[in-house]
C-alpha positions as CSV (number, residue, x, y, z in Angstrom):
1,M,73.3,137.5,92.6
2,P,75.1,134.2,93.9
3,E,72.7,132.3,91.5
4,L,74.4,133.7,88.4
5,T,77.4,132.0,89.5
6,W,76.0,128.6,88.8
7,L,75.5,129.1,85.2
8,S,77.7,127.6,82.8
9,A,80.4,129.7,81.2
10,T,78.9,129.3,77.7
11,S,75.5,130.3,79.3
12,M,76.9,133.4,80.9
13,A,78.6,134.5,77.6
14,S,75.4,134.0,75.6
15,H,73.4,135.9,78.1
16,I,76.0,138.8,78.0
17,R,75.8,139.0,74.1
18,R,72.0,139.2,74.2
19,R,72.4,142.0,76.9
20,K,70.4,139.9,79.5
21,L,73.3,139.9,82.0
22,S,76.3,142.4,82.6
23,P,79.7,141.5,82.9
24,I,79.9,143.9,85.9
25,E,77.0,142.2,87.6
26,L,78.5,138.9,86.8
27,V,81.9,139.7,88.2
28,E,80.5,141.2,91.4
29,A,78.6,137.9,91.8
30,H,81.6,135.8,91.7
31,L,83.6,138.1,93.9
32,T,80.8,138.0,96.5
33,Q,80.9,134.2,96.2
34,V,84.6,134.1,96.7
35,E,84.3,136.3,99.8
36,R,81.6,133.9,101.3
37,L,83.3,130.6,100.5
38,H,87.2,131.5,100.7
39,P,87.1,131.1,104.5
40,K,85.8,127.5,104.2
41,L,87.7,126.5,101.0
42,N,91.0,128.5,100.9
43,A,90.8,128.1,97.0
44,F,92.6,131.3,95.9
45,V,96.1,132.6,96.6
46,Q,95.2,135.8,95.0
47,V,92.0,137.6,94.0
48,D,92.3,140.5,91.7
49,A,89.1,142.2,92.6
50,E,89.9,145.6,91.2
51,G,91.6,144.1,88.1
52,A,88.4,142.0,87.4
53,R,86.2,145.0,87.8
54,R,88.4,147.0,85.5
55,Q,88.2,144.2,83.0
56,A,84.4,143.9,83.4
57,R,84.0,147.7,82.8
58,A,86.1,147.2,79.7
59,A,83.6,144.3,78.6
60,E,80.6,146.3,79.4
61,S,82.1,149.2,77.2
62,D,82.8,146.6,74.2
63,L,79.2,145.7,74.4
64,A,78.1,149.3,74.3
65,R,80.2,149.9,71.2
66,K,78.9,146.7,69.7
67,K,82.4,145.5,69.2
68,R,83.0,142.0,67.9
69,L,83.0,139.8,71.1
70,G,85.0,136.6,71.7
71,P,83.3,133.4,72.9
72,L,84.0,133.9,76.5
73,H,83.3,137.7,76.5
74,G,82.6,138.8,80.0
75,V,83.0,135.3,81.8
76,P,85.1,135.3,85.0
77,V,87.8,132.5,85.1
78,S,90.5,131.6,87.4
79,I,94.1,130.3,86.9
80,K,96.3,127.8,88.7
81,S,99.1,129.7,90.4
82,S,101.8,127.8,88.6
83,I,100.9,129.7,85.3
84,N,101.9,133.2,84.6
85,V,99.3,135.9,84.9
86,A,100.8,139.3,84.5
87,G,101.0,141.1,87.8
88,L,99.7,138.3,89.8
89,R,101.7,135.8,92.1
90,C,103.0,132.6,90.3
91,E,104.7,130.8,93.3
92,A,103.6,127.2,92.6
93,G,102.7,126.7,96.3
94,T,106.5,126.8,97.5
95,K,108.3,129.3,99.8
96,L,111.2,129.1,97.3
97,R,109.2,131.3,95.2
98,A,107.4,133.2,97.6
99,G,106.6,136.7,96.6
100,Y,107.2,136.0,92.7
101,V,105.0,138.0,90.7
102,A,104.7,137.1,86.7
103,Q,105.7,140.0,84.6
104,Q,103.7,138.7,81.4
105,D,100.8,136.5,80.5
106,A,101.3,133.0,79.5
107,P,100.2,132.6,76.0
108,L,97.1,130.6,77.3
109,V,96.3,133.4,79.3
110,S,96.6,135.9,76.5
111,R,94.3,133.6,74.4
112,L,91.6,133.8,77.1
113,R,91.8,137.5,77.4
114,Q,91.5,137.7,73.6
115,A,88.5,135.4,73.8
116,G,87.0,137.9,76.4
117,A,87.4,136.2,79.6
118,I,88.0,138.0,82.8
119,I,90.7,136.8,85.1
120,L,89.6,136.8,88.7
121,G,92.6,135.4,90.3
122,T,95.0,132.7,90.8
123,T,94.3,129.4,92.8
124,N,96.3,127.2,95.4
125,C,98.0,124.1,94.3
126,A,100.4,121.4,95.8
127,E,104.0,122.6,96.5
128,L,105.9,122.4,93.1
129,L,102.9,120.5,92.1
130,M,104.2,117.1,93.3
131,A,101.1,115.8,95.1
132,W,97.5,114.8,94.8
133,E,96.3,117.1,97.4
134,T,96.5,120.8,97.9
135,D,98.3,121.9,100.9
136,N,101.6,124.1,101.2
137,V,103.3,126.2,103.8
138,L,102.7,129.1,101.9
139,Y,98.9,129.3,101.7
140,G,97.8,126.3,103.6
141,R,95.3,123.6,102.9
142,T,92.5,123.8,100.3
143,N,89.3,121.9,101.3
144,N,86.6,120.2,99.1
145,P,83.3,121.8,98.7
146,W,81.7,118.2,99.0
147,D,83.1,117.7,102.4
148,L,85.4,120.4,104.0
149,S,87.3,117.4,105.8
150,R,88.5,116.2,102.6
151,T,90.8,117.4,100.0
152,P,89.8,118.5,96.5
153,G,92.8,116.7,94.9
154,G,96.1,118.0,93.5
155,S,98.0,119.5,92.4
156,S,95.2,121.7,90.7
157,G,92.9,121.4,93.8
158,G,92.5,125.1,94.3
159,E,91.2,125.5,90.6
160,A,88.7,122.5,91.0
161,A,87.5,123.8,94.4
162,A,87.0,127.5,92.8
163,I,85.0,126.0,89.8
164,A,83.0,123.4,91.8
165,S,81.8,126.0,94.4
166,G,80.8,128.7,92.0
167,C,83.5,130.8,92.6
168,S,84.9,130.7,89.0
169,A,83.0,129.9,85.8
170,G,86.2,127.6,84.8
171,G,89.8,128.0,84.4
172,V,93.0,126.2,83.7
173,G,95.1,123.5,85.6
174,S,98.1,121.6,84.8
175,D,98.6,117.7,84.7
176,G,101.8,115.6,84.9
177,G,100.3,112.6,86.7
178,G,96.5,113.1,87.1
179,S,96.6,116.8,88.4
180,I,93.6,117.9,86.4
181,R,91.7,114.9,86.3
182,V,92.0,113.5,89.9
183,P,90.8,117.1,91.3
184,A,87.9,117.1,88.7
185,H,87.0,113.5,89.7
186,F,87.2,114.6,93.5
187,T,85.0,117.8,93.3
188,G,82.5,116.6,90.5
189,I,83.5,118.8,87.5
190,C,84.9,118.3,84.3
191,G,88.5,118.5,82.9
192,L,90.7,117.9,80.1
193,K,94.3,116.6,79.9
194,P,95.5,117.2,76.3
195,T,98.2,115.8,74.2
196,P,101.3,117.4,75.1
197,G,101.9,120.5,72.8
198,R,98.1,120.6,71.9
199,I,97.6,123.7,74.6
200,P,100.9,125.4,75.0
201,S,102.5,125.0,78.4
202,T,104.8,128.2,78.0
203,G,104.8,130.3,81.0
204,H,104.2,127.3,83.4
205,F,106.4,126.7,86.3
206,P,108.2,124.3,86.6
207,E,108.8,124.1,82.6
208,S,107.6,121.4,80.5
209,V,110.9,120.5,79.0
210,G,113.2,117.5,78.9
211,P,111.3,114.3,80.3
212,F,108.6,116.6,81.7
213,A,107.7,117.6,78.3
214,L,106.4,114.0,77.6
215,L,104.2,114.3,80.7
216,G,103.2,117.6,81.8
217,V,100.2,119.5,80.0
218,V,98.0,122.4,80.9
219,G,94.3,122.2,80.2
220,P,90.8,123.5,80.8
221,M,88.6,122.6,83.9
222,A,84.9,123.7,83.9
223,R,81.5,122.4,85.2
224,T,80.3,121.1,81.9
225,V,81.7,119.4,78.8
226,A,80.3,122.4,76.6
227,D,82.6,124.7,78.6
228,L,85.4,122.6,78.0
229,K,85.0,122.5,74.4
230,T,84.6,126.3,74.1
231,M,87.8,126.5,76.2
232,F,89.6,123.9,74.4
233,E,89.0,125.9,71.2
234,V,90.3,129.0,72.8
235,L,93.5,127.6,74.3
236,Q,94.6,125.1,71.6
237,G,97.2,126.1,68.9
238,L,100.8,126.1,68.1
239,D,103.2,128.1,70.5
240,D,107.0,128.1,69.7
241,G,107.6,128.0,73.4
242,D,106.3,124.5,74.0
243,P,108.8,121.9,72.8
244,S,106.0,119.4,72.1
245,A,103.7,122.0,69.9
246,A,102.6,120.7,66.5
247,P,100.2,122.6,64.1
248,V,97.0,120.4,64.6
249,P,93.9,121.7,63.3
250,I,90.5,121.5,65.0
251,R,88.6,118.5,63.8
252,W,85.3,118.1,65.4
253,P,83.8,114.7,64.6
254,G,80.2,114.6,63.2
255,N,77.5,112.8,65.2
256,D,77.1,110.0,62.6
257,G,80.9,109.5,62.4
258,M,81.4,109.4,66.1
259,K,78.7,106.8,66.4
260,K,80.8,104.4,64.4
261,V,83.6,104.8,66.9
262,R,84.1,101.6,68.9
263,I,84.5,102.2,72.5
264,G,86.5,100.0,75.0
265,Y,86.0,99.9,78.6
266,F,87.6,98.4,81.9
267,E,86.5,98.8,85.6
268,D,89.9,98.1,86.9
269,D,93.4,97.0,85.7
270,G,93.5,93.9,87.7
271,R,96.4,95.2,89.9
272,T,94.9,98.1,91.8
273,P,91.5,97.8,93.2
274,V,88.8,100.6,93.1
275,T,85.7,101.1,95.1
276,A,82.3,99.4,94.2
277,E,80.8,102.8,93.3
278,T,83.9,103.5,90.9
279,R,83.1,100.2,89.0
280,T,79.6,101.2,88.8
281,A,80.2,104.6,87.6
282,V,82.3,103.1,84.6
283,Q,79.3,100.6,84.1
284,T,76.9,103.4,84.1
285,A,78.9,105.4,81.7
286,A,79.4,102.4,79.3
287,G,75.5,101.6,79.5
288,G,74.7,105.2,78.8
289,L,76.8,105.1,75.5
290,R,75.4,102.0,74.5
291,S,71.8,103.3,74.9
292,A,73.0,106.1,72.7
293,G,73.8,103.7,69.8
294,F,77.7,103.2,70.6
295,Q,79.6,99.9,70.4
296,V,81.0,99.4,73.8
297,D,83.1,96.5,74.6
298,A,85.4,95.3,77.4
299,L,89.1,96.0,76.9
300,C,92.0,96.5,79.1
301,P,95.0,97.0,77.0
302,E,98.2,95.0,77.8
303,G,101.2,97.2,79.0
304,L,99.6,99.4,81.7
305,E,101.8,98.2,84.4
306,C,104.7,98.9,82.3
307,A,103.4,102.4,81.6
308,R,103.0,103.0,85.5
309,Q,106.7,102.0,86.1
310,L,107.9,104.1,83.4
311,W,105.8,107.1,84.5
312,W,107.3,107.0,87.9
313,K,110.9,106.9,86.4
314,F,110.2,110.1,84.6
315,F,107.8,111.8,87.1
316,G,109.4,110.8,90.3
317,I,113.1,110.0,89.5
318,A,113.8,112.3,86.8
319,G,111.4,114.9,88.3
320,G,113.3,114.9,91.5
321,M,116.6,115.3,89.9
322,L,115.2,118.3,88.0
323,L,114.1,119.8,91.3
324,R,116.8,118.9,93.3
325,P,119.3,121.9,92.6
326,M,116.2,124.2,93.5
327,I,115.4,122.4,96.9
328,K,119.0,121.8,98.1
329,G,119.8,123.6,101.1
330,H,116.2,124.6,101.5
331,E,114.8,121.4,102.9
332,A,113.5,122.9,106.1
333,D,111.3,125.4,103.9
334,L,109.5,122.6,102.2
335,S,105.9,121.4,103.1
336,P,105.8,117.8,104.8
337,I,104.0,116.6,101.7
338,L,106.9,117.5,99.3
339,Q,109.5,116.3,101.9
340,E,107.7,112.9,101.9
341,F,108.1,113.0,97.9
342,S,111.7,114.0,98.1
343,S,112.4,111.2,100.6
344,R,110.7,108.6,98.6
345,V,112.9,109.8,95.4
346,A,116.1,110.1,97.5
347,A,115.7,106.3,98.4
348,E,115.9,105.2,94.7
349,P,119.0,105.5,92.5
350,A,119.3,108.6,90.3
351,H,119.2,108.2,86.6
352,T,122.4,107.5,84.7
353,G,122.6,108.7,81.1
354,Q,121.9,105.0,80.2
355,S,119.0,104.4,82.4
356,L,117.4,107.7,81.1
357,L,118.0,106.7,77.6
358,D,116.5,103.1,78.4
359,T,113.4,104.6,79.9
360,W,112.7,106.8,77.0
361,I,113.0,103.9,74.5
362,Q,110.8,101.7,76.6
363,R,108.3,104.5,76.9
364,D,108.2,104.8,73.2
365,L,107.8,100.9,72.8
366,V,105.0,100.7,75.2
367,R,103.3,103.7,73.8
368,T,103.3,101.9,70.2
369,R,102.0,98.7,71.8
370,I,99.1,100.4,73.5
371,S,98.2,102.4,70.5
372,S,98.3,99.5,68.4
373,Q,95.8,97.8,70.6
374,M,93.5,100.9,70.3
375,R,93.5,100.7,66.6
376,D,90.1,99.2,66.3
377,C,88.9,100.6,69.6
378,P,90.3,104.2,69.5
379,V,88.5,105.4,72.8
380,L,88.9,103.9,76.4
381,L,86.6,104.3,79.4
382,C,88.1,103.5,82.7
383,P,88.3,104.9,86.2
384,V,90.2,108.2,87.1
385,A,91.4,106.8,90.5
386,S,90.8,103.8,92.9
387,I,88.9,106.0,95.3
388,P,86.7,109.3,95.6
389,A,88.0,112.2,97.6
390,F,90.1,111.3,100.6
391,K,90.2,112.8,104.2
392,H,93.1,115.2,104.6
393,G,96.6,113.3,105.4
394,E,95.2,110.0,104.6
395,R,98.0,107.7,102.7
396,S,96.3,104.3,102.3
397,W,92.9,102.9,101.9
398,K,91.3,99.3,102.2
399,I,89.3,98.1,99.4
400,D,88.1,94.3,99.0
401,S,90.5,93.7,101.8
402,R,93.4,95.0,100.0
403,I,95.5,98.1,101.0
404,V,95.9,100.6,98.2
405,Q,98.8,102.8,98.7
406,Y,99.0,106.7,97.8
407,L,100.9,106.6,94.7
408,D,99.0,103.5,93.5
409,A,95.7,105.0,93.8
410,W,96.2,107.5,90.9
411,S,97.9,105.0,88.5
412,Y,94.7,105.1,86.4
413,S,95.5,108.5,85.6
414,E,99.4,108.4,85.4
415,W,99.4,105.9,82.6
416,F,98.0,108.5,80.1
417,N,100.7,110.9,80.9
418,L,103.5,108.5,80.1
419,L,101.4,107.6,76.9
420,G,100.9,111.2,76.0
421,M,97.3,110.4,75.3
422,P,94.3,113.0,75.7
423,A,92.1,112.3,78.6
424,A,88.9,113.8,80.0
425,V,86.8,113.4,83.2
426,V,83.2,114.0,83.6
427,P,81.1,113.3,86.8
428,V,78.7,110.2,86.7
429,G,78.5,108.5,90.1
430,K,78.4,109.0,93.9
431,S,80.0,107.5,96.8
432,P,78.1,106.1,99.9
433,E,79.2,109.4,101.6
434,G,77.7,111.3,98.5
435,L,81.1,112.1,97.2
436,P,81.3,112.6,93.3
437,I,82.8,110.1,91.2
438,G,84.1,110.7,87.6
439,V,84.9,108.5,84.7
440,Q,87.9,109.0,82.4
441,I,87.6,108.9,78.6
442,V,90.8,108.6,76.7
443,A,91.8,108.5,73.2
444,R,94.9,108.3,71.0
445,P,97.3,111.3,70.6
446,W,95.8,114.5,69.3
447,E,92.2,113.3,69.3
448,E,90.9,115.8,72.0
449,E,87.9,116.3,69.7
450,L,86.8,112.7,70.0
451,V,87.3,112.5,73.6
452,L,85.3,115.6,74.2
453,G,82.4,114.4,71.9
454,I,82.3,111.0,73.9
455,A,82.4,112.8,77.3
456,A,79.5,115.1,76.0
457,E,77.5,111.9,75.3
458,I,78.2,110.4,78.8
459,E,77.3,113.8,80.5
460,T,74.0,113.7,78.6
461,A,73.3,110.3,79.5
462,C,74.5,110.4,83.3
463,G,73.4,113.8,84.6
464,G,76.9,115.8,84.7
465,W,77.8,118.3,87.2
466,Q,75.6,118.8,90.6
467,R,75.9,121.7,93.1
468,P,78.1,120.7,96.0
469,P,76.8,121.0,99.8
470,V,79.1,123.9,100.6
471,A,77.1,126.0,98.2
């Protein structure tokens, strides 16, 4: 039965539709896998075993009645515990929301259910999503299935660990500065950070409003790009609760048209060094695309350093201001990681009305500047981060005799939150320790379909997901 959990989500759904696999059997296989690996990984905060079995029986009944089936019928998925799932905990990893249970599904969860997906449970995350590792005082540390001494990343680290280890066929994370993409990169799976508003963030905590609406998104995570595509189709679409929402139709590019798209790539930005294997992974992906008939040229847009600085003014300074009323008086209840973040923010001046306005204007100007450079080269290929998965608690790394600090290592992801550009991650390489290394594919706003099309080409050329050692 555990072998069933390694099928792709689309394969699971196909086997169920053809009556070669029972949703009940599939759910039991996943629950067995969770029971076996939870003590090692600590990926879930709540497993709804009885609820999943009930959903599986209903899915089996729909099969027997030959009811029209959705594209994820009977497929077990998980949800980051910062997203509302009716009846399940949505605490966002903080004692300040301990015991909070969602009263209704977020729109994206409703869409998954309508597509036939079965919700297994909710997964662990960084406290209030403010870290690139997953550890909190409520549920503790989540470990990476490739090496238990390392983090699966954050803030969607529990989601990534669950999917990579076969405890979940796929799921949903959120991303304000790399929180889908860095965990996908660290655990060797795929992830999509969409354009703000393309997939509704309604029902997420903290809310994606104000400056956070420019940065924060929810998006699919899975082991294959085909699964990302299916989940994207299910999740996308207008919702009135998302201030960034727009009625953008799905537009999958044809293969011939996609081959005419010029692709730019860069191995580093000239400021923050990356490991040699990270450079090699980008080169490998670029070479694979060339072999598939794409034109791929070196291109590193000007303005990325400005984007990094502006991102911090929104995510760090404005984000700290938004969280301060909730945190004030409860500092002793915070995890060391969030205390560290709060201290860093407190050391800088808070925004004035003028400084926030100036930051917003500069953001729009740099976004216009970089978008114009991508007019003739609408897709970029680059690293996800400076390093592969790091050991728990590490805060700096030496690369080519230079020290890379904690916040700087993820600048390769942070840019694209500030710019509002969709970006996907697909596994390509390995570190000397055997850790996975992903590559990031980026396009201009609302071009998720192009991003996923190019990601699929890279996956085909470079091999894609592999089973981690913990399995």
